[in-house]
C-alpha positions in Angstrom: -0.4 0.2 0.2 3.0 2.1 0.3 3.0 5.1 -2.3 -0.1 5.1 -2.7 -0.8 8.6 -1.6 -3.6 11.0 -2.5 -4.5 14.9 -2.1 -7.3 13.7 0.0 -5.2 11.2 1.6 -2.3 13.8 2.2 -4.9 16.1 3.8 -6.1 13.2 6.6 -2.6 12.8 7.6 -1.6 16.1 8.7 -5.2 16.2 10.5 -4.5 12.8 12.2 -1.4 13.7 13.5 -3.1 16.0 16.0 -5.0 13.1 17.1 -2.5 11.2 18.2 -1.4 10.6 22.1 1.8 11.5 23.8 2.7 8.0 24.9 5.2 6.7 23.8 3.9 3.2 22.6 1.3 5.4 20.2 3.7 7.8 19.4 5.5 4.7 17.5 2.2 3.1 16.5 1.4 6.1 14.1 4.7 5.9 12.9 4.0 2.0 11.6 0.8 3.7 9.9 2.7 6.2 8.4 5.6 3.7 6.4 2.5 1.2 6.2 1.0 3.8 4.1 -3.0 4.7 3.5 -5.5 3.2 1.5 -6.8 3.9 -1.4 -9.3 2.9 -4.3 -6.5 1.4 -6.3 -5.3 -1.0 -3.1 -7.0 -4.3 -3.6 -8.7 -4.8 0.1 -10.4 -1.2 -0.3 -12.0 -1.5 -4.0 -15.0 -1.8 -2.7 -15.3 0.6 -0.1 -14.9 4.0 -0.8 -12.9 6.7 1.5 -13.7 9.9 0.2 -16.4 10.8 3.2 -13.7 9.6 5.5 -10.9 12.3 4.3 -13.2 15.0 3.5 -14.3 14.8 7.2 -12.4 17.8 9.5 -11.2 15.5 11.9 -11.1 16.5 15.2 -10.8 14.6 19.4 -14.1 14.4 20.1 -14.4 16.9 23.4 -14.6 15.3 26.8 -18.5 14.9 28.1 -19.7 15.1 31.3 -21.9 12.0 32.1 -24.3 14.7 32.8 -24.8 15.7 29.3 -26.1 12.5 27.9 -28.9 9.9 29.3 -26.8 6.6 29.1 -29.6 4.7 30.9 -31.7 5.6 28.0 -29.1 4.1 25.6 -27.6 0.9 27.8 -29.1 -2.6 27.1 -31.1 -3.8 29.3 -29.6 -6.5 30.4 -27.9 -7.8 33.9 -24.3 -7.6 33.2 -21.5 -5.2 34.7 -21.5 -2.2 32.8 -18.0 -0.1 31.9 -19.0 3.0 29.8 -17.6 5.2 28.0 -18.2 8.7 26.7 -16.4 10.4 23.5 -13.4 8.3 22.9 -13.0 8.6 27.2 -13.6 6.1 30.1 -16.2 6.9 32.6 -15.3 5.5 36.2 -17.9 7.2 37.7 -20.6 5.3 35.3 -18.7 2.4 35.6 -19.7 -0.9 37.9 -16.8 -2.6 40.1 -16.3 -6.3 38.9 -15.4 -8.6 41.4 -12.3 -11.3 40.7 -11.5 -9.2 37.5 -8.7 -6.6 37.4 -9.8 -3.7 35.3 -7.2 -0.7 34.2 -7.6 2.4 32.3 -5.6 2.7 29.5 -4.3 6.4 30.3 -2.3 4.9 33.4 -1.4 1.3 31.9 2.6 0.4 32.4 5.4 0.0 29.9 5.1 -3.7 30.0 1.2 -3.8 29.5 1.2 -1.6 26.9 3.9 -3.7 25.1 1.2 -6.1 24.4 -1.2 -4.1 22.9 1.3 -2.4 20.0 1.0 -6.5 18.7 -2.3 -7.6 16.5 -2.5 -10.6 14.1 -2.7 -9.0 10.8 -2.2 -5.0 10.9 -2.9 -2.6 8.7 -2.8 1.7 8.5 -6.5 1.6 10.3 -4.9 -0.6 13.1 -2.0 1.6 14.2 -3.8 4.6 13.5 -6.3 3.0 16.2 -3.6 2.5 18.7 -2.0 5.7 18.6 -4.9 7.8 18.5 -6.7 5.4 21.7 -8.0 7.9 24.4 -10.2 5.8 26.4 -10.0 2.1 26.8 -9.2 -0.6 29.9 -7.2 -3.6 30.2 -9.3 -6.5 31.5 -7.4 -9.2 33.6 -9.4 -12.5 34.6 -7.5 -14.6 36.8 -7.2 -18.8 36.3 -10.2 -20.9 37.5 -12.5 -17.8 37.8 -15.7 -17.7 36.0 -17.6 -14.0 35.9 -20.6 -14.6 36.7 -22.3 -11.9 34.7 -21.2 -10.5 30.7 -19.0 -7.5 30.9 -20.8 -5.1 28.9 -18.7 -2.4 27.2 -21.3 0.5 27.0 -19.3 3.5 23.8 -21.9 6.4 23.3 -20.9 9.0 20.7 -22.3 12.3 20.5 -21.6 12.1 16.7 -20.2 15.5 15.9 -19.2 15.9 12.3 -16.0 15.3 12.4 -15.3 14.2 16.3 -12.7 11.3 16.4 -13.9 8.7 19.7 -11.2 6.3 19.4 -11.1 3.0 22.2 -8.2 0.3 22.7 -9.1 -2.7 25.0 -7.5 -6.0 25.7 -8.7 -8.7 27.6 -6.3 -11.4 29.3 -8.0 -14.6 30.6 -5.9 -17.2 32.8 -6.1 -20.5 32.0 -9.6 -22.5 32.4 -11.8 -19.1 33.4 -14.9 -17.9 31.4 -16.0 -14.8 30.1 -18.5 -13.3 28.2 -18.0 -9.6 26.7 -20.8 -7.5 25.4 -18.6 -4.5 22.7 -21.4 -2.5 22.5 -21.4 1.3 20.2 -24.1 3.5 20.1 -23.4 7.4 17.9 -26.3 9.6 18.3 -27.7 11.4 15.1 -25.7 14.8 14.6 -23.7 15.5 12.4 -21.5 12.0 11.5 -17.8 11.7 12.9 -15.3 9.2 13.5 -15.4 5.3 15.4 -11.9 3.8 15.8 -12.3 0.6 17.8 -9.9 -2.3 19.0 -10.5 -5.0 21.3 -7.7 -7.9 21.5 -8.1 -10.8 23.5 -5.7 -13.8 25.3 -7.5 -16.6 26.1 -5.9 -19.2 27.7 -5.4 -22.8 28.1 -9.0 -24.2 28.5 -10.8 -20.7 28.9 -13.9 -20.5 27.4 -15.1 -16.7 25.7 -18.2 -15.4 24.3 -17.7 -12.2 22.7 -20.8 -9.8 20.8 -20.3 -6.8 19.2 -23.3 -4.9 18.5 -23.1 -1.6 15.8 -25.7 0.9 15.9 -24.1 3.9 14.2 -25.7 6.5 13.5 -26.7 7.2 9.4 -23.5 9.6 9.2 -20.9 7.6 11.5 -18.3 5.7 10.2 -16.6 3.3 12.1 -13.2 1.1 11.8 -12.8 -1.6 13.9 -10.5 -4.7 14.6 -10.5 -7.1 17.0 -7.7 -9.7 17.9 -8.1 -12.9 19.1 -5.3 -15.2 20.2 -6.6 -18.7 21.1 -4.9 -21.3 23.4 -4.2 -25.0 23.8 -8.0 -26.7 24.5 -9.9 -23.2 24.4 -12.9 -22.0 23.1 -13.8 -18.8 21.7 -16.9 -17.7 20.2 -16.8 -13.7 18.5 -20.0 -12.5 16.7 -20.5 -8.8 14.8 -23.6 -7.5 14.2 -23.8 -4.5 11.7 -26.9 -2.8 12.3 -26.7 0.7 11.1 -23.4 3.5 10.2 -22.3 5.3 7.0 -19.4 3.0 6.7 -18.4 0.4 8.6 -15.2 -1.8 8.4 -14.8 -4.4 10.8 -12.0 -7.0 10.8 -11.9 -10.0 13.1 -8.0 -11.6 12.8 -6.9 -14.7 15.0 -5.1 -17.2 15.5 -5.6 -21.0 16.9 -2.4 -21.1 18.7 -2.7 -24.7 20.6 -3.7 -27.8 20.4 -7.5 -28.9 20.1 -8.3 -25.2 20.2 -12.2 -23.9 18.7 -13.1 -21.0 17.6 -16.4 -19.0 15.9 -16.5 -15.9 14.2 -20.0 -15.1 12.4 -21.4 -11.6 11.4 -25.0 -10.0 10.1 -24.4 -6.7 7.9 -27.6 -5.3 6.2 -26.5 -1.8 4.8 -29.4 0.0 3.4 -29.6 3.2 1.3 -25.8 4.4 0.6 -24.2 2.8 3.6 -21.4 0.6 3.0 -20.7 -2.4 5.5 -17.3 -4.3 5.2 -16.9 -7.2 7.2 -13.5 -9.2 7.2 -11.9 -12.2 9.0 -8.2 -13.6 8.9 -7.8 -17.1 10.7 -4.2 -18.9 11.2 -4.6 -22.0 12.2 -0.8 -22.7 13.8 -1.5 -26.0 16.0 -3.1 -29.2 15.2 -6.3 -30.7 15.9 -8.0 -27.5 15.7 -11.7 -26.6 14.4 -12.8 -23.3 13.6 -16.7 -22.7 11.9 -17.8 -19.1 10.0 -21.2 -18.3 9.6 -21.7 -14.9 7.6 -24.8 -13.5 6.9 -25.2 -10.5 3.9 -28.5 -9.0 3.1 -28.6 -5.7 0.7 -31.5 -3.2 0.3 -31.6 0.0 -1.4 -28.5 1.3 -2.6 -26.8 -0.6 0.0 -23.2 -2.0 -0.6 -22.0 -4.9 1.3 -18.3 -6.5 1.4 -16.7 -10.0 2.9 -13.4 -10.8 2.2 -12.4 -13.7 4.8 -9.5 -16.0 4.9 -8.8 -19.5 6.2 -4.6 -19.6 6.5 -3.3 -23.5 7.7 -0.1 -23.4 8.8 2.4 -26.7 7.8 2.4 -27.7 11.5 -1.3 -27.5 11.9 -2.4 -31.6 11.0 -5.9 -32.7 11.5 -7.2 -28.5 11.0 -11.1 -28.4 10.6 -12.2 -24.9 9.4 -15.5 -24.0 7.8 -16.9 -21.0 6.2 -19.9 -20.0 5.2 -21.0 -16.8 3.2 -24.8 -16.3 1.9 -26.1 -12.9 0.8 -29.7 -11.9 0.3 -30.4 -9.3 -2.0 -33.7 -7.6 -2.2 -33.0 -4.7 -4.4 -31.4 -4.0 -7.9 -29.3 -1.6 -6.8 -27.7 -3.0 -4.0 -24.3 -5.0 -3.9 -22.3 -7.0 -2.8 -19.0 -8.3 -3.6 -17.5 -11.6 -1.5 -13.7 -13.0 -1.1 -13.6 -16.4 0.7 -9.8 -17.7 0.6 -8.1 -21.1 2.0 -4.3 -21.1 1.8 -3.6 -24.7 3.2 0.1 -25.6 3.9 -0.9 -28.8 5.8 -1.9 -32.8 5.0 -4.6 -34.2 6.5 -7.2 -31.2 6.9 -10.6 -31.1 6.2 -10.9 -27.4 4.9 -14.1 -25.7 3.4 -15.7 -22.3 2.4 -19.4 -21.5 0.2 -20.9 -18.4 -0.8 -23.9 -17.9 -2.3 -25.6 -14.7 -3.4 -29.8 -14.6 -4.3 -33.0 -13.6 -3.6 -36.0 -14.5 -2.0 -37.3 -17.7 -3.1 -40.7 -16.6 -5.3 -42.0 -20.6 -4.7 -41.5 -20.4 -0.5 -43.2 -16.8 -1.5 -45.9 -18.0 -3.3 -46.1 -21.1 -0.9 -46.7 -19.2 1.9 -49.3 -16.6 0.3 -51.4 -19.6 -0.8 -51.5 -20.8 3.0 -53.3 -17.2 3.7 -50.0 -14.8 4.4 -49.8 -11.7 2.9 -46.3 -11.1 0.6 -45.1 -8.6 2.8 -45.6 -11.1 5.7 -43.8 -13.4 4.1 -41.1 -11.5 2.6 -40.5 -10.5 6.8 -41.0 -14.1 7.5 -38.4 -15.4 5.2 -35.6 -12.3 5.5 -35.7 -12.5 9.4 -35.2 -16.3 9.5 -32.0 -15.9 6.8 -30.2 -13.8 9.5 -31.5 -15.1 12.3 -29.5 -18.4 11.9 -26.8 -16.5 13.2 -28.3 -14.4 15.9 -30.0 -18.0 17.4 -26.3 -18.9 18.1 -25.8 -15.7 20.6 -26.0 -17.7 23.8 -27.2 -14.8 26.3 -31.2 -14.6 26.4 -31.8 -10.9 27.1 -29.1 -10.0 24.3 -30.0 -12.6 21.9 -33.9 -11.6 21.8 -32.8 -7.7 21.7 -30.6 -8.5 18.7 -33.3 -10.3 17.1 -36.2 -7.5 17.5 -33.7 -4.9 16.0 -33.4 -7.1 13.1 -36.9 -7.8 12.3 -37.2 -3.7 12.9 -35.4 -3.1 10.6 -36.1 -5.6 7.9 -39.6 -4.8 8.3 -39.5 -1.5 7.5 -37.4 -2.4 4.4 -40.2 -5.0 3.5 -43.4 -2.2 4.3 -41.2 0.1 2.1 -40.7 -2.3 -0.6 
């Protein structure tokens, strides 16, 4: 990507320099971003993800907000969880819960030893380094060995959404052997002029540990969101990560993972539903480093109106990763002739005796199914709503927390019903 700079990119770099934090490790990350080069439409990985609207924004750090200025209780999910609250790129200890048996350390007080881990990533790009360099809010969450956290940890991020405001978050989770944890990562932006959310959550899953993660994006129609999460799974550990992209002007989220020890298991799932002129870009990268590991992926896309959806997934199997079982399925549904979906599932296999596959399908609602339902007294709109809901519920039903699962399904249904009603 280096060398592919256009005029708008250069303007963005000048602005972004002022967003970089003072800590040495963050200054170093910004140098890496500059040397990596900023993406343009000439880069294969950004061919279908236009950045013009991002580069045209008057970027500045979001102003520190008082808790009294934002009604966070009304925006919070009504679930029983340990809540950590972030306003406009800053952690609010006052509005957050104490979590028993878990150590929570704000980003700005981490030692050089602790930030060393934050400087590493599975598959970095310019936005990964930019996120690290500009992060003003975030936490290190440490779970002791043999500890079961009885309720989910709920990371609530609220952005005022002022035009050009940048809210940048950097979290890291360290799970000891045989520990158990569920994390809900929720991003909300208010209907303002449209800003930028940079979000990065890395997780180390110790031997025999169990980890559940759900990322829920409810950004405003003018908000840009760039997210990149890493998951490293050790021996006999199990991890699952699901990303639900409901709204936003431009969303690009990548989950990069490594199965590092024998008998590790990992699931990565997503739902993406762009409409109007939104672009939702979902990416996964998974490296099988160890033998006898298993991975599963299910990705569902619904393209509506003039929505633009992108999926890019890679499974890489190392030569030593014998007996690997890796599956990746991507299914896309087009509800409009103007909607676009571009999918690129990939396999790189360098080991023998493995079982890996990927599949991708793109189509429209089945007319025969609609006619069948209409023949039994169900009107066309209702039939289409039932079929589209069932299509994305396959992913939502995998979310184990019942209240969270029901909330997500209600949001998916509400969004889809508006579309079919208008259609």
